[in-house]
C-alpha positions in Angstrom: 72.2 75.2 86.2 71.9 78.1 83.7 68.5 79.1 85.3 70.2 79.3 88.7 72.9 81.6 87.3 70.3 83.9 85.6 68.3 84.2 88.9 71.5 85.1 90.7 72.3 87.6 88.0 68.9 89.2 88.3 69.2 89.5 92.0 72.6 91.1 91.7 71.3 93.6 89.2 68.5 94.5 91.7 70.9 95.1 94.5 73.2 97.2 92.4 70.2 99.2 91.2 69.1 99.8 94.8 72.6 100.9 95.7 72.8 103.2 92.7 69.5 104.8 93.7 70.7 105.3 97.3 74.0 106.9 96.0 72.0 109.2 93.7 69.7 110.3 96.5 72.7 111.0 98.7 74.2 113.3 96.1 70.8 115.1 95.8 70.3 115.5 99.6 73.9 116.7 100.1 73.5 119.6 97.6 70.0 120.3 98.7 71.2 120.6 102.3 73.8 123.2 101.1 71.5 125.2 98.8 68.5 125.2 101.2 70.6 125.3 104.4 68.8 122.2 105.4 70.6 120.3 108.2 68.0 117.4 108.1 68.9 116.7 104.5 72.6 116.5 105.4 71.7 114.1 108.3 69.9 111.8 105.8 73.1 111.5 103.8 75.0 110.3 106.9 72.2 107.9 107.7 72.2 106.4 104.2 75.9 105.8 104.3 75.5 102.9 106.6 73.1 101.1 104.2 75.5 101.7 101.3 78.4 100.2 103.2 76.3 97.2 104.1 75.3 96.7 100.4 78.9 97.1 99.4 79.9 94.1 101.4 76.8 92.1 100.5 77.2 92.6 96.7 80.9 91.7 96.7 80.0 88.6 98.7 77.3 87.7 96.2 79.7 88.1 93.2 82.4 85.9 94.8 79.9 83.2 95.7 78.5 83.1 92.1 82.0 82.8 90.7 82.8 79.9 93.1 79.5 78.1 92.5 79.0 78.6 88.7 82.6 79.0 87.4 81.4 81.4 84.7 83.3 82.1 81.5 83.4 84.7 78.8 80.5 87.2 79.0 79.2 85.9 82.3 82.6 86.5 83.9 82.8 90.0 82.4 79.4 90.7 84.0 80.6 89.6 87.4 83.9 91.5 87.2 82.0 94.6 86.1 79.6 94.2 89.0 82.5 94.1 91.5 84.0 97.3 90.0 80.7 99.1 89.8 79.9 98.2 93.4 83.2 99.8 94.4 82.5 103.0 92.3 79.0 103.3 93.9 80.5 103.1 97.4 82.9 105.8 96.4 80.1 108.0 95.0 78.4 107.7 98.4 81.7 108.7 100.1 81.9 111.8 98.0 78.3 112.7 98.9 79.3 112.4 102.5 82.2 114.7 101.8 79.9 117.2 100.3 77.7 117.0 103.4 80.6 117.5 105.7 81.8 120.6 103.8 78.2 121.9 103.6 77.7 121.5 107.3 80.8 123.8 107.9 79.4 126.3 105.4 76.0 126.4 107.1 77.8 127.8 110.2 79.0 130.7 108.1 77.2 133.7 106.6 75.8 132.9 103.1 77.8 134.3 100.2 76.0 137.2 98.4 76.7 135.4 95.1 74.6 132.3 94.2 76.2 128.9 94.3 77.6 129.4 90.8 77.5 126.1 88.8 77.3 123.8 91.7 73.5 123.0 91.4 74.1 122.3 87.7 77.1 120.1 88.5 74.9 118.2 91.0 72.1 117.7 88.4 74.6 116.5 85.8 76.4 114.2 88.3 73.1 112.6 89.4 72.0 112.0 85.8 75.3 110.4 85.0 75.0 108.1 88.0 71.4 107.1 87.1 72.1 106.6 83.5 75.3 104.6 84.1 73.4 102.1 86.3 70.5 102.0 83.8 73.0 101.2 81.1 74.4 98.4 83.2 71.0 96.8 83.9 69.9 97.1 80.3 73.4 96.4 78.8 72.9 99.6 76.8 76.2 100.5 75.2 74.9 103.7 73.6 73.6 105.1 76.9 76.9 104.2 78.5 78.8 106.1 75.7 76.6 109.2 76.4 77.6 109.1 80.1 81.3 109.0 79.1 80.8 112.0 76.8 79.0 114.0 79.5 82.1 113.8 81.8 83.7 116.6 79.8 80.8 118.9 80.6 81.2 118.3 84.3 84.9 119.1 84.0 84.1 122.4 82.3 81.5 123.3 85.0 84.1 122.6 87.8 86.7 124.7 86.0 84.3 127.6 85.7 83.3 127.4 89.4 86.9 127.2 90.4 87.8 130.3 88.3 84.9 132.4 89.6 85.6 131.4 93.2 89.3 132.3 92.9 88.3 135.7 91.5 85.9 136.2 94.5 88.6 135.3 97.0 91.0 137.7 95.3 88.5 140.6 95.4 87.3 140.0 99.0 89.5 138.2 101.5 86.5 137.7 103.9 85.1 135.1 101.5 88.1 132.8 101.5 86.8 130.2 103.9 83.4 130.0 102.2 84.8 130.0 98.7 87.3 127.2 99.6 84.5 125.1 100.9 82.6 125.5 97.6 85.7 124.6 95.7 86.0 121.4 97.6 82.3 120.6 97.0 82.8 121.3 93.2 85.7 118.8 93.3 83.6 116.2 95.1 80.9 116.5 92.4 83.5 116.2 89.7 84.7 113.0 91.3 81.2 111.6 91.4 80.9 112.2 87.7 84.3 110.4 87.3 83.0 107.4 89.1 79.8 107.4 87.0 82.1 107.5 83.9 84.0 104.5 85.3 80.7 102.6 85.6 79.8 103.4 82.0 83.2 102.3 80.8 82.7 99.0 82.6 79.4 98.5 80.9 81.0 98.9 77.5 83.6 96.4 78.5 81.0 94.0 79.9 78.9 94.0 76.7 81.6 94.4 74.0 84.7 93.1 75.6 86.4 96.4 74.7 88.4 98.4 77.1 87.9 102.1 76.3 89.8 103.5 79.3 92.6 105.9 78.2 91.5 105.4 74.6 92.8 108.8 73.5 96.2 108.1 74.8 96.3 104.6 73.3 95.3 106.0 69.9 98.1 108.5 70.1 100.8 105.9 70.7 102.9 105.0 67.7 102.7 101.5 66.3 104.9 98.9 68.0 
């Protein structure tokens, strides 16, 4: 019986790893489409969304069947609950990549801004690395790598704030840039949310391995004793 559960666990990890790779690629292609003004790259993001949606349903179904057939307890149950939550976050990462592509498609119909894309390529690289590392941490049950992902979320927040500040200044100095700058602000927000979902995955890994919920840890530590 245990062997059957381990086989099911390995297959589930494989499917989540595949879904994570797809989501990471979608983020890359979305920003590539924007930076290189490459419509084909944006089209690949929309095409990949269908596969991610299919995997989303398949993985949830696998988790529910494993729970029903094996009635797992303790760490095995935490693994399955984490898998369900991670599956949801990966689907949302893919949705954010689609949002980036939709905003990028609008921007490609407008003249390019004289300024570079500010911190958006850096935000993309950081978000992709966070997604990749969070899934790797899940597969390897690597708590230290998961903690590193959580810590990098602050860097993504700073990059988004810097991009927002610079784009606001650009709009104030030149009203003709407003539509294009607003589009880039939305894309920066999409990338920040991708990083947030990667952070959620990393937090789920820590809970899965240690049984410790670190969400809102700072707020909880600030609370006075009961």
